[in-house]
C-alpha positions in Angstrom: -75.9 -43.4 -69.2 -73.2 -41.1 -67.9 -73.6 -37.4 -68.6 -70.6 -35.0 -68.5 -71.8 -31.4 -68.8 -68.7 -29.7 -70.3 -67.8 -26.3 -71.7 -65.1 -27.3 -74.3 -64.8 -30.4 -76.5 -61.9 -32.8 -76.1 -59.4 -33.0 -78.9 -60.4 -36.5 -79.8 -64.0 -35.4 -80.1 -63.1 -32.7 -82.7 -60.9 -35.2 -84.5 -63.7 -37.8 -84.7 -66.1 -35.1 -86.0 -63.7 -34.2 -88.7 -63.2 -37.9 -89.5 -66.9 -38.3 -90.1 -66.9 -35.3 -92.5 -68.6 -36.2 -95.7 -69.1 -32.6 -96.9 -72.8 -32.7 -96.1 -74.5 -30.2 -93.7 -74.6 -31.1 -90.1 -76.7 -29.8 -87.2 -75.4 -29.3 -83.7 -77.8 -29.8 -80.9 -76.8 -27.5 -78.1 -77.9 -28.1 -74.5 -76.8 -25.2 -72.5 -76.7 -24.7 -68.7 -75.9 -21.3 -67.3 -74.1 -20.2 -64.2 -76.1 -18.2 -61.7 -73.4 -15.4 -61.9 -70.9 -15.0 -64.7 -67.3 -15.7 -63.7 -64.5 -14.4 -66.0 -61.1 -16.1 -66.0 -59.3 -12.8 -65.6 -61.2 -12.1 -62.3 -62.9 -9.0 -63.5 -65.8 -7.8 -61.4 -69.2 -8.2 -63.1 -72.9 -8.1 -62.2 -73.8 -10.2 -65.2 -75.7 -13.4 -64.8 -74.3 -16.5 -66.7 -77.2 -16.1 -69.2 -76.3 -12.4 -69.8 -72.6 -13.2 -70.3 -73.5 -16.0 -72.7 -75.8 -13.7 -74.6 -72.9 -11.3 -75.2 -71.1 -14.3 -76.8 -74.2 -15.3 -78.8 -74.7 -11.7 -80.1 -71.2 -12.0 -81.8 -71.2 -15.7 -82.6 -74.5 -15.9 -84.4 -73.6 -13.3 -87.1 -70.2 -15.0 -87.4 -71.7 -18.4 -88.0 -74.2 -16.9 -90.5 -71.4 -15.2 -92.4 -69.7 -18.6 -92.8 -72.7 -20.3 -94.2 -74.4 -21.6 -91.0 -77.9 -20.9 -89.8 -80.0 -21.1 -86.7 -82.6 -23.9 -87.0 -84.2 -23.4 -83.6 -83.5 -21.9 -80.2 -85.7 -22.0 -77.1 -86.0 -22.5 -73.4 -85.9 -26.0 -71.9 -89.2 -26.0 -69.9 -89.5 -29.5 -68.4 -88.9 -33.2 -69.0 -91.6 -35.4 -70.4 -89.7 -38.7 -70.5 -86.6 -39.7 -68.4 -84.9 -38.1 -65.5 -81.8 -35.9 -65.1 -80.6 -34.2 -62.0 -80.7 -30.7 -63.5 -82.4 -29.7 -66.8 -80.5 -27.6 -69.3 -81.7 -24.0 -69.6 -81.6 -23.6 -73.4 -81.8 -25.9 -76.4 -80.5 -24.7 -79.8 -80.0 -26.3 -83.2 -77.4 -24.7 -85.4 -76.7 -26.0 -88.9 -73.3 -25.8 -90.5 -72.4 -26.5 -94.2 -70.2 -29.4 -93.1 -68.3 -30.9 -90.1 -65.1 -29.2 -91.5 -66.9 -25.8 -91.6 -68.0 -26.3 -88.0 -64.5 -27.1 -86.9 -63.1 -24.1 -88.8 -65.6 -21.8 -87.2 -65.2 -23.2 -83.7 -61.4 -23.0 -83.9 -61.3 -19.5 -85.4 -59.1 -16.9 -83.7 -62.1 -14.5 -84.1 -64.3 -16.8 -82.0 -61.6 -17.1 -79.4 -61.7 -13.3 -78.9 -65.3 -13.2 -77.7 -65.4 -16.8 -76.4 -64.5 -15.4 -72.9 -68.2 -14.5 -72.5 -69.3 -18.1 -73.4 -66.9 -19.5 -70.8 -67.9 -17.0 -68.2 -71.6 -17.7 -68.6 -71.7 -21.5 -69.1 -71.9 -24.0 -66.3 -71.7 -26.6 -68.9 -73.0 -27.8 -72.3 -73.7 -30.9 -74.3 -73.0 -30.5 -78.0 -74.4 -33.3 -80.1 -73.8 -33.7 -83.9 -76.9 -34.8 -85.7 -77.4 -35.4 -89.4 -80.5 -35.8 -91.5 -81.4 -39.4 -92.3 
């Protein structure tokens, strides 16, 4: 299994997600890895850690998602592996539910999210975002 820890989805990944849209709720499994020190694209000086920069993003993103019908299912620290092996463990695991795949895409592509997304990008070393659905 090849793992590519990324910060942004590829266009074809968003298109495939929308193509699977059946109007039912989806849950996004977030595996987050933070930078030791936040790095902003514009080169601004900061003493923030990656986790602190990401928290600035989360403090704005969570209410935005909630206001668009989403909800936090779970969020917590990744403490250790029990089965399998990976070079570096992610720092945080979160489950976010969205009303539909289309709703997720609309939220993720929102100009409002782009405004505060700079903190997400500054703080994340990488992320896996996995769509899951109830069976």
